[in-house]
C-alpha positions in Angstrom: -0.2 0.2 -0.3 2.4 2.1 1.2 4.7 1.4 -2.2 1.7 2.4 -4.0 0.7 5.7 -2.2 4.6 6.9 -3.8 4.3 5.2 -6.8 1.0 7.8 -7.2 2.3 10.8 -5.5 5.7 10.0 -8.0 3.2 10.1 -11.1 1.1 13.2 -10.1 4.2 15.2 -9.0 6.1 14.6 -12.7 2.4 15.3 -13.9 2.4 18.5 -12.5 6.1 19.4 -13.6 5.2 18.1 -17.2 2.4 20.4 -17.5 3.6 23.5 -15.5 6.6 23.3 -18.1 4.5 23.1 -20.9 2.4 26.4 -20.2 5.3 28.0 -19.3 7.0 27.0 -22.7 4.1 27.7 -24.6 3.2 30.9 -22.8 6.6 32.7 -22.5 8.6 31.4 -25.3 6.2 33.3 -28.3 6.4 36.3 -26.4 10.1 35.6 -25.9 10.3 35.5 -29.6 7.7 38.5 -30.5 9.7 40.4 -27.9 13.1 39.7 -29.5 12.0 40.6 -32.7 10.5 43.5 -32.0 13.7 45.0 -29.8 15.8 43.9 -32.9 13.8 45.9 -35.4 13.4 48.5 -32.6 17.6 48.2 -32.4 17.8 48.9 -36.3 15.7 51.9 -36.8 16.8 53.5 -34.0 20.4 53.2 -34.8 19.2 54.5 -38.6 17.4 57.4 -36.9 20.4 58.2 -34.9 22.9 58.2 -37.6 20.8 60.0 -40.1 20.2 63.0 -37.0 24.0 63.2 -36.7 24.0 63.6 -40.6 21.8 66.0 -40.3 23.7 67.8 -37.2 27.4 67.8 -38.9 26.0 69.0 -42.3 24.3 72.0 -40.7 27.3 73.2 -39.1 29.3 72.2 -41.5 27.7 74.8 -43.7 27.3 77.0 -40.5 31.4 76.7 -40.4 31.7 77.1 -44.1 29.3 80.1 -44.2 31.1 81.9 -41.5 34.6 81.2 -43.5 33.0 82.7 -46.7 31.6 85.5 -45.3 34.6 86.4 -43.5 36.7 85.6 -46.9 33.9 88.0 -48.5 34.2 90.9 -46.3 37.9 91.0 -46.7 37.8 91.2 -50.1 35.1 93.8 -50.2 37.8 95.5 -48.6 40.2 95.1 -51.0 37.8 95.8 -54.0 36.2 98.6 -52.4 39.4 100.3 -51.4 42.7 101.4 -52.7 46.5 100.6 -52.4 46.9 103.8 -50.9 43.8 104.0 -48.6 44.6 100.6 -47.5 47.9 101.3 -46.2 47.1 104.2 -44.4 47.2 103.4 -41.0 44.5 105.4 -39.6 42.3 104.5 -42.6 42.7 100.7 -41.8 42.0 101.1 -38.1 38.7 102.7 -39.3 38.0 99.6 -41.1 38.9 97.0 -38.4 36.6 99.3 -36.0 34.0 99.3 -38.8 34.1 95.3 -38.8 34.4 95.0 -35.3 30.8 97.1 -34.8 29.4 94.5 -37.1 31.0 91.3 -36.5 32.1 91.8 -32.6 35.5 90.7 -32.0 35.6 88.2 -34.8 38.5 90.1 -36.4 41.2 90.8 -34.9 43.7 92.4 -36.9 44.1 93.7 -40.2 47.7 93.9 -42.3 48.8 95.2 -45.0 51.8 92.9 -46.8 53.9 93.9 -49.8 55.4 91.1 -52.3 58.6 91.5 -50.2 56.6 89.9 -46.9 57.2 93.2 -45.0 53.5 94.6 -43.3 53.8 98.0 -44.7 50.7 98.8 -42.6 48.7 97.4 -39.2 45.5 98.1 -37.1 44.9 95.9 -34.2 46.1 95.2 -30.7 49.7 94.0 -31.2 52.8 95.5 -32.1 53.2 93.9 -35.6 54.4 97.2 -37.8 56.7 96.1 -40.0 56.6 92.7 -39.2 58.3 90.5 -42.0 56.2 87.4 -43.0 58.5 86.2 -46.1 59.4 83.1 -44.4 56.0 82.3 -42.8 54.5 79.4 -44.8 50.9 81.8 -44.6 52.6 84.2 -47.0 54.5 81.6 -49.1 51.0 80.4 -49.6 49.1 83.2 -50.2 51.2 84.8 -52.8 50.7 81.7 -55.4 46.3 82.1 -54.7 44.1 84.6 -55.1 42.6 83.8 -51.5 43.7 82.1 -48.5 42.7 80.5 -45.5 45.6 79.4 -43.1 45.5 76.5 -40.6 45.5 77.4 -36.7 48.9 78.5 -35.8 50.4 80.7 -32.9 52.5 83.0 -35.4 54.4 86.4 -33.6 51.7 86.8 -31.5 52.0 83.6 -29.7 48.0 83.0 -29.5 46.3 80.6 -31.5 44.7 82.5 -34.6 44.4 81.9 -38.3 44.6 84.0 -41.2 42.4 84.9 -44.0 44.2 86.8 -46.9 43.7 88.3 -50.5 46.2 89.0 -53.0 46.1 91.8 -55.0 48.0 93.7 -57.6 49.2 97.0 -57.8 51.2 98.9 -60.7 52.4 95.6 -61.3 53.3 94.5 -57.6 51.1 92.2 -55.8 50.6 93.0 -52.5 48.6 91.4 -49.4 45.5 92.4 -47.2 45.3 89.9 -44.4 42.9 89.5 -41.5 43.4 87.6 -38.2 40.2 85.6 -37.2 39.7 85.5 -33.3 40.0 81.7 -32.6 38.1 81.5 -29.3 34.8 83.1 -31.5 35.9 80.4 -33.7 36.3 77.8 -31.4 33.0 78.7 -30.0 31.3 77.8 -33.1 32.1 74.2 -32.6 32.2 73.7 -29.1 28.4 74.6 -29.7 27.9 71.6 -31.3 26.9 69.2 -28.4 24.7 66.2 -27.9 23.6 64.3 -24.8 26.4 64.2 -22.3 29.5 62.9 -24.3 28.7 64.4 -27.5 31.2 67.3 -28.9 33.0 68.2 -31.8 36.5 69.5 -33.0 38.1 70.4 -36.1 41.9 68.8 -37.3 43.8 69.9 -40.3 45.6 67.3 -42.5 48.5 66.9 -40.7 46.1 65.7 -37.8 46.5 68.7 -36.1 43.8 70.8 -34.3 42.1 73.5 -35.3 39.6 74.2 -32.5 40.5 72.6 -28.6 38.4 69.4 -28.0 36.2 68.8 -24.8 38.7 65.8 -24.0 42.3 64.6 -24.3 42.8 63.1 -27.6 45.1 61.3 -29.9 44.5 62.5 -33.5 47.0 60.6 -35.2 45.1 57.0 -34.3 42.1 55.9 -36.0 39.1 56.7 -36.9 41.0 60.3 -37.6 44.1 59.0 -39.9 41.3 56.8 -42.1 39.4 60.3 -42.3 41.4 62.4 -43.2 43.3 60.3 -46.0 40.0 59.9 -47.5 38.2 63.5 -47.2 38.0 63.8 -51.1 35.5 60.4 -51.3 33.3 62.3 -48.8 31.9 64.2 -51.6 31.0 67.3 -49.6 29.3 64.6 -47.6 29.6 62.6 -43.9 31.4 60.0 -42.8 30.2 57.5 -39.8 31.6 54.7 -38.1 31.2 53.3 -34.6 34.2 51.6 -33.1 35.7 51.5 -30.0 38.2 54.6 -28.6 41.3 54.9 -26.9 40.0 54.0 -23.4 37.6 51.2 -25.1 34.4 53.0 -24.7 31.7 51.9 -27.8 32.1 55.4 -29.9 30.4 57.0 -32.8 32.4 59.0 -34.8 31.4 61.8 -38.0 33.1 63.5 -39.6 32.6 66.1 -42.8 35.1 68.0 -44.2 35.8 71.6 -44.4 37.5 74.3 -46.4 37.6 72.6 -49.7 39.0 69.5 -47.6 41.9 71.2 -46.1 40.2 71.0 -42.9 38.0 67.9 -41.1 35.3 68.8 -38.8 34.8 65.7 -36.6 32.0 64.8 -34.1 32.0 62.0 -31.8 29.7 60.7 -28.7 29.5 57.4 -26.5 27.3 54.8 -28.1 25.5 54.3 -24.8 24.8 57.8 -24.9 23.4 58.1 -28.1 21.4 54.5 -28.0 20.3 56.1 -24.4 16.6 55.9 -25.7 17.3 52.2 -27.4 18.7 51.0 -23.7 15.7 52.6 -21.7 13.3 50.9 -24.0 15.0 47.3 -23.8 15.3 48.0 -19.9 11.7 48.6 -20.2 10.4 46.1 -21.9 13.1 43.4 -19.9 10.8 44.7 -16.8 8.0 44.2 -18.4 8.6 40.9 -19.9 10.0 39.8 -16.2 7.0 40.6 -15.0 5.0 39.2 -17.0 7.3 35.9 -16.9 6.6 36.0 -12.6 2.9 36.3 -13.7 2.5 33.3 -16.1 4.4 31.5 -14.0 2.2 32.2 -10.7 -0.7 31.4 -13.0 0.8 28.4 -14.1 1.4 27.2 -11.0 -1.8 27.6 -10.0 -4.0 26.1 -12.8 -1.6 23.2 -12.7 -2.1 22.7 -9.5 -6.0 22.9 -9.8 -5.6 20.7 -13.4 -3.4 18.1 -11.4 -5.7 18.1 -8.1 -9.1 17.9 -10.4 -7.4 14.9 -12.1 -6.3 13.0 -8.6 -10.1 13.7 -8.1 -11.9 12.2 -11.1 -8.5 9.1 -10.8 -10.0 8.5 -7.1 -13.5 8.7 -8.3 -12.9 6.3 -10.9 -10.9 4.3 -8.9 -13.7 4.0 -6.3 -16.3 3.3 -9.0 -14.2 0.2 -9.9 -14.0 -1.0 -6.4 -17.7 -0.5 -6.8 -18.3 -2.6 -9.7 -15.9 -5.6 -8.3 -18.3 -4.9 -5.1 -21.4 -4.9 -7.3 -19.8 -8.1 -8.9 -18.6 -9.8 -5.9 -22.1 -8.9 -3.8 -23.9 -10.6 -7.0 -21.9 -13.8 -6.5 -22.3 -13.9 -3.2 -26.1 -13.3 -3.8 -26.6 -16.5 -6.0 -24.5 -18.4 -3.6 -26.4 -17.3 -1.0 -29.7 -18.3 -2.9 -28.4 -21.9 -4.1 -27.7 -22.3 0.0 -30.8 -21.3 1.5 -32.8 -23.6 -1.2 -30.0 -26.6 -0.2 -30.2 -25.7 3.0 -34.0 -25.1 3.4 -35.6 -28.1 2.2 -34.0 -30.6 4.5 -34.3 -28.3 7.6 -38.6 -28.5 6.8 -38.4 -32.3 6.4 -36.0 -32.2 10.1 -38.7 -29.9 11.5 -41.3 -32.1 10.4 -40.2 -34.9 11.8 -39.2 -33.6 14.8 -42.8 -32.6 15.6 -43.7 -36.1 14.3 -41.5 -38.0 17.0 -43.2 -35.8 19.8 -46.5 -36.4 18.8 -45.3 -40.3 18.6 -43.9 -39.2 22.4 -47.3 -39.1 23.7 -48.6 -42.9 23.1 -48.3 -44.9 25.9 -45.5 -46.8 24.5 -43.2 -44.1 25.3 -45.2 -42.0 28.0 -43.8 -43.8 30.7 -40.1 -44.2 29.4 -37.4 -43.5 31.6 -35.8 -40.9 29.1 -39.0 -39.4 28.1 -37.8 -35.9 29.3 -34.7 -36.0 27.3 -36.4 -36.6 24.1 -38.5 -34.2 24.6 -35.8 -31.5 25.1 -33.9 -32.6 22.0 -36.7 -32.8 20.0 -37.2 -28.9 21.3 -34.2 -28.0 20.8 -34.4 -29.7 17.1 -37.3 -27.9 16.1 -36.3 -24.3 17.9 -32.9 -24.8 15.7 -35.1 -26.2 13.1 -36.4 -22.5 13.1 -33.8 -20.4 13.6 -31.9 -22.7 10.1 -35.1 -21.4 8.4 -34.8 -17.8 9.4 -30.9 -17.7 8.2 -32.4 -19.2 4.8 -35.1 -16.8 4.5 -32.7 -13.6 5.1 -30.1 -15.1 2.5 -32.7 -15.3 0.1 -34.1 -11.8 0.7 -30.3 -10.5 0.6 -30.2 -12.2 -2.5 -33.5 -11.4 -4.6 -33.8 -8.1 -4.3 -36.7 -8.2 -6.0 -39.3 -5.1 -5.9 -42.3 -4.7 -3.7 -45.6 -3.6 -4.3 -45.5 0.3 -3.9 -48.3 2.5 -2.0 -48.8 5.6 0.2 -47.5 4.5 3.4 -48.1 7.1 7.3 -44.5 6.5 8.7 -45.8 8.1 11.9 -48.5 4.7 12.1 -45.7 2.1 11.0 -43.4 2.8 13.8 -46.1 2.7 16.1 -46.8 -0.7 14.8 -42.9 -1.5 15.1 -42.9 -0.1 18.6 -45.8 -2.8 19.5 -44.4 -5.5 18.1 -41.0 -5.3 19.7 -42.5 -3.6 23.5 -42.6 -7.0 25.0 -38.8 -7.7 23.9 -37.6 -4.6 25.2 -39.6 -4.8 28.5 -37.9 -8.3 29.2 -34.4 -6.2 28.3 -34.8 -3.4 30.7 -35.2 -1.0 28.0 -37.3 1.9 27.8 -39.2 2.9 24.9 -40.1 6.5 23.7 -41.1 7.8 20.6 -41.4 11.6 19.1 -43.2 11.5 15.8 -43.6 14.8 14.4 -47.8 15.5 13.8 -49.3 15.5 10.3 -46.4 14.2 8.5 -46.9 13.6 4.5 -47.0 10.0 3.5 -44.2 8.1 1.1 -44.8 5.9 -1.6 -42.6 3.4 -0.3 -42.7 -0.5 -0.1 -44.9 -1.3 3.3 -43.1 -5.1 4.2 -39.9 -3.9 3.0 -39.8 -0.4 5.2 -41.3 -2.5 8.2 -37.9 -5.1 7.7 -35.6 -2.3 8.6 -37.5 -0.4 11.0 -37.8 -4.0 12.9 -34.4 -4.8 12.4 -32.6 -1.3 13.6 -35.1 -1.5 16.6 -33.6 -5.1 17.1 -30.2 -4.4 16.5 -31.0 -1.6 19.4 -32.1 -3.8 21.5 -29.9 -6.6 21.1 -27.1 -3.5 22.3 -28.8 -2.9 25.1 -29.5 -6.4 26.2 -27.5 -6.7 29.2 -27.1 -3.2 30.4 -30.6 -2.2 29.6 -31.0 1.6 28.6 -33.2 3.9 26.2 -34.5 3.6 23.1 -35.8 6.9 21.2 -37.7 6.4 17.8 -38.1 10.1 16.1 -40.1 11.2 12.6 -39.6 14.8 10.9 -39.3 16.6 7.9 -35.7 18.3 8.1 -33.2 20.0 5.2 -30.1 21.6 6.3 -31.6 21.9 10.2 -34.4 23.5 9.4 -38.1 21.7 9.9 -39.2 21.7 5.9 -38.1 20.3 2.9 -39.0 17.1 0.5 -37.8 14.2 3.0 -38.4 12.7 5.8 -36.2 11.9 8.1 -36.7 8.2 10.9 -33.9 8.4 13.4 -33.6 5.5 16.1 -31.2 6.1 18.6 -29.9 4.2 21.9 -27.6 5.0 24.9 -25.9 1.2 24.2 -22.0 0.4 24.2 -21.6 2.1 20.9 -19.9 0.8 17.9 -15.9 0.9 17.2 -15.2 3.1 14.4 -12.8 1.0 12.6 -16.4 -1.0 12.4 -18.3 1.8 11.4 -17.2 1.7 7.9 -18.1 -2.4 7.5 -21.5 -2.1 9.3 -23.4 -2.2 6.1 -21.4 -5.1 4.2 -22.8 -7.9 3.9 -21.7 -10.9 6.5 -19.9 -8.1 9.0 -21.1 -8.5 12.5 -19.9 -8.0 15.5 -22.6 -10.4 17.8 -21.3 -13.9 18.9 -21.2 -17.0 16.7 -24.7 -17.9 16.5 -26.2 -14.7 17.3 -25.8 -13.3 14.0 -25.5 -13.6 10.4 -24.2 -10.5 9.2 -27.3 -9.7 6.9 -29.6 -7.7 8.1 -27.8 -4.1 8.1 -26.8 -5.1 4.6 -30.4 -5.8 3.4 -31.0 -2.5 5.2 -29.2 -0.7 3.3 -30.3 -2.3 -0.2 -33.9 -1.8 0.4 -33.7 2.1 1.8 -31.3 2.3 -1.6 -33.7 1.7 -3.7 -36.4 3.0 -2.4 -33.9 6.5 -3.4 -33.2 7.0 0.2 -30.8 6.9 2.3 -29.1 5.6 5.9 -26.5 6.7 7.8 -25.4 5.7 11.3 -23.1 7.8 14.0 -21.8 6.0 16.9 -19.9 6.9 20.2 -17.9 4.3 22.1 -19.7 3.6 25.6 -22.1 6.9 24.4 -24.7 5.1 21.9 -25.5 4.7 18.3 -28.1 6.7 16.1 -29.4 5.6 12.7 -30.9 8.5 10.2 -32.8 7.2 7.8 -33.7 9.4 5.2 -37.1 8.9 2.6 -38.3 11.2 0.1 -41.2 12.2 0.2 -44.5 11.4 -3.1 -43.5 13.6 -6.2 -47.8 14.8 -5.4 -46.1 15.7 -1.8 -43.2 18.1 -3.1 -45.4 19.6 -5.9 -48.0 20.7 -3.0 -45.3 22.2 -0.8 -44.1 24.2 -3.5 
């Protein structure tokens, strides 16, 4: 039995686990797949959006910087074309032009100067002492003399401060001269420093040599990747933007966007940490993962509850199925026992009848004169009486066996319960008196009739009364018989309750489950057959009723018979 329980428990445990895993996998796997696909598509879309935004940003600022440089070149060219060489070489006039430019554009223009073909600055207007400065060996002067217009890289020069020069070459009486202007580095650098996105995005400008033309936000090594690649491929940009994503010098995944300036001489570079650029994506992923985690917890919880409920129902169904199988087996056994009982009853009944008849005939013979004065006449009469008594007992046993075996439907009729109980009390009154048992009845008046077999119900009541009297035969006691209508403790309903209670020794709890089994009895050998309660149970069930028993050791026993009302009585009540 213990091994069977262990196997059954293991089976339901395995069933619970398999159902739980199946529900979880079927519920969670599609959610994970769909969420992964959505996040993947969102990742691709976000990358495209970020790159498009960076491209637009860099192009916009490239245009702003190019416009700034063109504007300053236009200002210098306007001066060179509008005013004569004699006017521009006049220091006072040149100072007036510088003040006018500074009034219009602010401190963008630091100074102005006119340089002859030998590199000598012949006129100067500005805050530094650069009059008569010689630029013949300066790189910017040499390149400026080779073209009509020139913008230099940022350099320190004679003043020791970072700046760059815009120069226009002109002719005067067959001699070339240059009008140059110094552009304030701070004003130019502010143009680039304004390019900020997020917490880590910033921009700077490099020349072809990889030298900074503006001040970067952090320390960088411009002669490393990807700057060197950008610088070597500026001509292939086609005035567009090149974007790459790779690790920086500190191992951080970084996005780089670059665009050429000043006809490819300069390079505008914007960079930002990928974690900062894709912060919206990361936030969305975190939110999605949190929602998915909560959903998984809910799915697992619901799956656990549902699985336990389903397995519990399956277990209950299996138990009911097992009980039904047991009932089928028991029914088969009872049918077999019934057939056996019927056979035995028929086989025993005939010889017992002959035996009782012969005993009566011998008793008649003993009354004749030949035996009348016999020495053993009393012994003969005692033996004959015993034979007749035991013969009658055998007939009762066979009669009960036949009643148990046949289970035939008797004629149904309307019966008044209280009248039947009164008749059974009268029949048992003499025996109760000899057993020192007081019988009391508590019968509800005006009870409706029930449609039953009168003889079978009488058999049930008489059997229950006799069992109670047998239990109190040695000690005496009280026997209470009651009738009432009852439904959940309220005295109205569609049943009649008959209770037969005694205060005898009671029935042990171990025997209560078996008292309706055929041939089960606690009476001494020769006192009971074990068929009485089984027959009563079958009769009550056949008539649509129910019989229950409650007993306490040394506290008495109560049998409760519940019989349904006739259909017409139920209709009248409703």
